[in-house]
N, C-alpha and C positions, 0 to 999 in steps of 0.2 A: 457419583458425586454426593456430597453430604445432603441428607434430607432437608437440613435447615436452610440450604440455599435453593432447594428445588421447589419449595412450597411458599406461596405468597403469604406473608405474615399479616396478622391483624394489625400489628403496630404500623407496618408500612402503609396499609390501606387507610388507617386513621390519620397518618401524617399527611397524606395527599388530600384526604377528605376535609381535614381541618383547614387547609388552604382554600379548597374549593368553596367552603361555606362562606368565606369572606369575600368572594368575588363572584360576579355574575358569570353564567355560562357563556363561553366564547367559542368561536370557530377559528382554530389555529391552522395555519398553513406551514408545513415543514417542507423545506426544499433540499433535494439531494439528487444524486445521480440515479439514472434508471438502470438497475442491475439486480441480481438475485437478492442481495441483502436488503434492498429497499422493500421487496415484497415481504420479507420476514418482519421488517419493522412495522408494516401495516398490520400484520397479525398481532405482533406484540402490543401495539398501541391501543388495541381494543380494550386491554386491561385499564389503560389510563382513562379512556373515555368512560368506562363503567364506574371507575372510582371518582373521577373528578366532575363529571357532568359536562365537560367540554367535548367538542367535536373536532376530530382531526381531518384535515385535508392534506393532500400530498402533491407536490409539484416535482416530478422526477424527469430529468433531462438526460439524454444519452451522453456517455462520457466524451464523445468526440466534440460535442458542443456545450458541455456542462460549464466549463470555465468561462467561455465567452458569454454565455447567457447569464450566468449568475454574477459574474464580476460586473457586467454591465448593469445588472439590477442593483447591486450594492453601490456602484459608483454614481448611479443616478439618484440615489436616495429613495429607491422604490419601496413600496409597502406590500409587495406580493408575499414576501416571506416573513413569518414571525420567528421561525427557527431555521437555522442554516447548518447543515452538515457540510461544511466547506473543507476543501483539501488542506492538508497540513501546511502547504506552502503559502496559503492565504493569510496565515495568522498575523504576520507582520503588517500587511496592508490593512487587515481588518481592525487591528489595534490602532495603528498610527493615523489611519484615515477616518476613524470614528464610526466604522461600520458595525462593530460588535460592542455589546455591553460588557464592561469589565465585571467579573463575577466574584471577586475576592470577598466583598462584604456579604453577598448572598451565600457563598460557601460557608463563611464563618458563622453566619446566623443560623444555618440549617445543618451544621455538623458534617459538612461534606469536606473531606480532607484529600488533597492531592497525594498525600503519602499512601493512600489506599489503592493507588493505581500503578500499573507498570511504569517505572520511571521513564523509560524511553518514550512512552506515549504522552506523558505529561510534558516533557520537553518538546516533543514533535508536534503535538496537537493543541496544547493549551497555553504555553508560555510565550510572552513577548515583553521585553527582550528575552532571548533565550538564556536559560540558567538563572532567571530571576523569578521570585514568587509573585508574578503578575499574570493572572489567568483570564483568558478570554473565551475559553471553551472547556467543556467537560469531555474527556476522552470518550469517543462514541464507538468507533469501529477500528480495532487493531488490525493492521494488514502489513504485509511484507512480501517481497519477491522471494519465491522459492521454486522448487522444481518438482514436476510430476514425471514418473517414468513407467514404462510398460514392464511391470514386474514379471508378468507371464512370459514376455519375450526374453528378458534377462535370464530366466530360469531354464530355458530350453537347453537340454544337454549338448546338442550339436553346436549351438552358439557358444555355450560355456567352454567347450573344448577348443574351438577355433580361436576364441579370444585369449584363452590361456596360452595357447601356442604362439600367438602373435605378440602378446604384450607381457607375458610372464606373470600374470596375476589373474585372479578371478574376475569375471564379469559381474560387477556389483556396484553399489552406490559409490560414486566417486568422492574421494576425500579432498581432491584438489581440482582447480579449474583445468589444469593440464590433463588430468585423468578424464574429466568430463568431455573435453574436446576429443580425446582419443576414442571414447565410447561413441560419441556422435559420429565421428568419421567412420567407425566400424560399421554402423548401421546405414550410412549414407549409400543410397542406391541398392540396398540389399533386397532380395526377394523374401517376403514373409507371407506364406500361404497364398502364393500366386500373385501377390501385389508388391509393387516396388515401393519401398518406404525410405524415409530419410532420417537423419540423425536427430535434429533438434529444431523446434520452433522457438525463435528468439524475437525480442522486440526490435522492430526496425521502422516503425511508423514515424512519419516526419511532421504531420500537420499539427499535432497537439503536444504530447509529451513522451510518446512511446519510446523512441530510440534512446532518449536520455534516461528514462526509467530502466532501460535494459543495460546500457553500456556502463552505468555506474557500478553495477554488480561485478564488473571486471576492473574498472578503474580503481575503486576503493581498495581492492585486494592486491593491487600492484603498487600502490603507494600514492595515488592521487589524493590531494587535499584541496579543499576549496580556498583556503587562505593559510597564511602563516599562523600557527597556533598562538604565537606570542605577539602578533601585530595584525589586528583586523584589517581586512581589505588589501593586505600585501599578498599579491597573487603570483607574481613571476617566480618560477622555480618550485611552485607547489602544484598549481593547476597543470603545468607543462613540465613536470619533473621527468627524469629518465624512467622512473617506474610508471608514471602515468602514460607515457608514450608506449611503453611495453604493454600496458593493459589495453590501450586502444588498438594496438596491433593484434593482440590476442583476439579481441572481439571481431575485428575484420576477418581474421583467418577463420574463426568459427563460422561467420556468415558465409565466407567464400567456399568453404569446404564441407559443410555439414548441415546445411539448411535446405528446405524444399525449393525447387525452382519457383520463381514468381513471388517469393516472400519478401519483397523489397519494401513493403509498406504495411507490415503486420503489427498489430497490438493485441490486446487482451482477447477480443472476440475471434480474430483470425487464428490465434494460437489454440484457443479452446476447440474451434472447429477442426483444425488439423489433427489435434490429438484424439478427439472423440471419434473421428472418422478413420483412424488407424493409419494416418500418413507419417507419423513421427514416433520415434522411440522415447523422446523426452520433450517436455515443454517448459520454458520459463514462463511463470505467470504469478500474479498476486495470489495470496492464500485464499481469497474469497471464493475461488473457483472450486476448491477441494470438496465441499459438500456435493456439488453438482457432478463432479467426477465419480464420487462414490455411488451416486444414485444412477449413473448412466448404464444402460443395459449392455453397451459395447465394451466399456473400459472399467466399470465399477466392479463391486463384489469380489475384491481381492486381486483383480487383474492389474491394479495400479499401486504404485508406492510413491512415497514423498520423501524429499530430503532438502536440507537447507542449502543455500548457495555455498558452494565449496570454497575452500581457502585458496589464496594466492600467495606469492612470495612475501607480501607485506602484511598478511593477516587474513582474517575471515570476517567479512562484513556482508550485509545485504541491504538493498534499497528499501527504506521505509515507505509504506503506503499508509492508507487509513486516514481517518478524519476525526475531528472533534465536533461537538454540537454547540452552537452559539446562539445567543439571543440577538436578533437583529436590532440595531439601535433605532431604526426608523419604524419599527412596529408600534402600533397603538395598543397592543395587547401583551405588553411585556410581563405583567404580573402572571397571566395565565401561561405564558411561555416559560417563565421560571418554575411554575408548578410542574411542567413537563420535565424540566431538567432535574428537579428534586425527585420526581417519580422514577425517572430513568436511572438515577444513581443508586437506587436501592439494590443491595446484594441479591435479593430474590428475583428482581427484574433482570439484573445482569445475568444470572444463572439461566433464566428462561431465554434470554437473548441468545446465549450460546446454544441452547437446545434447538432453537428455531433456525440456526444457521448464521447468526451474527457472531462476530468475534469480540467478545468482551475484553476490555482492558483492565478490569477490576482484579486486583491481586487475589482477593478472596475466592474468586472463581477459578483463575488459572493455577492457583497454588493448592486447590482442593486435591486431596489424595487421589480422587477418582478421575481427575481431569485428563491426565496423560493417556489414559486408556479409554476415555469416553468416545473417541473417534480414531480411526486409523491415522489421521493426520495431526492429531492433537499434540503429540510430542514434537513433531517437526515445527509446528507453529510456535511452541515454547522456545525451542532451540533457535529458531529464526528471529524471534522478537528480541533475543538476547544479543544479537549481533548487528542491530540496525544502524544505518546512517541515513541522513536525509539531505535533499537538495536545499538550496537557499530558501529561506522563508522571509527574505527582505520584501519591503513594499514593492520594489521593482522586479519581483521574481518573474513576472511574465516576460519582461524584456530579457532577463538573464536566461530564461528557458528557451526563448525563441532563437537566440543566437547560438546556444549549444545545440539545439535541434539541427540547425542549418549546418554548422561546422562538422558535427559528427556524421550526419547523414551523407553529406558531400564526400566525406572520406570513406566511411564504411561501405556504403551502398553504391555511390556513384564512382568511387575509386579516384577521386580528385586529390592530387598532392600526396603528402606524407602525413603520418600521425603527428610528427613534430610540428609541421606547418599548421595542421588543424588546431592543435592545442595552443600554439603561439598566437594564432589568430583569435582564439577564444579569450586568451588573456587580454589581448588588445580590446576586444569587444567589451569585456566586463569592466576593464579599467575606464573606458569611455562612459559606460552606464553609471558607474559609481561616482565619476567626476560630475556627471549631470545631476546626480542625486546630492551632491555636496558632501560626499563621504570620503573624498580624496582631494 
């Protein structure tokens, strides 16, 4: 990567220091999920403490309870958090319910332009309403669902020969979801070095968001749309289109024929564990796990490879993850919190963020000539971020999510009814929610 992005500049230090000189030292609390990137942020933030004189505290909550804990905090007007790295789907509620400080004037006054960030992250993490220049967060952590695979298994000559004979093509990174399913089925129940292994670990978790964050990677690519592109909140025939039904049927077949026994309630952690312990040939997971995969003594060091979510009949898309960082409207330390935003937005800080294991959304970092080769997964991250779609970011997103979790899990995992019935039911659920919201 370019040296100019790798070294903290005196100008950046002076910019933050000049703010700090005008405000007393504060103790700021930043709230986020408890996961590996949060540990990297602690390390990164030592630079902010040194430059600004402020002290950083961190409130990290496991993903399984993150939404409940932090949304309750926001909805109650609590003052625990000065800065919130909230999920992308929270942006509508954060804006409309007054939880987040609008950042437009601050960005303008401090030369922070959203044109400098990956466009999909601006739309996904910062804007409300979507596709309008109203900003409630700075893109903080770019993330997307992609795939990890056992490159060392794929390269075994005996498996290559058998797969070629069976499918008439090389055992390699799949170009389509159908090819992915065939590879997963090929490995299902196979003996690898005396151990029975399985095809793929996919998202099936019911309690929070897991199965929705998984199934959308099939639904999008088969033609599912959240609404009529020409008429907001017009759902029938888009959520439950013939293509969407086919995508849901694909996901169920993948679950039924190519996943480990007992994987009926798996999400990020379970998939990581299954992959690192050598149970599966492939895993679906958000990109944040890739640094840990590379560092793992069992699956790292060239034994793993990475690829974007493959295409389906209707195109190639992947579920957006990631978050923006917002100033909480109930904080009594908003000036100091804004200093942190200004510091974090600097190109040299964003470059260091990538070095430490964070996923920068700043174009200057990801478009640097050395970025694509800086890590084995860097090109896959770039390719994946170019094809993202996201779940609803409506203020009622939690209700929208819960109904989808139930409908999809009941069909895919519990085997209740048909795909058409599941999606028809989801349309009815979502129409009722939007009617209650006064949007229909």
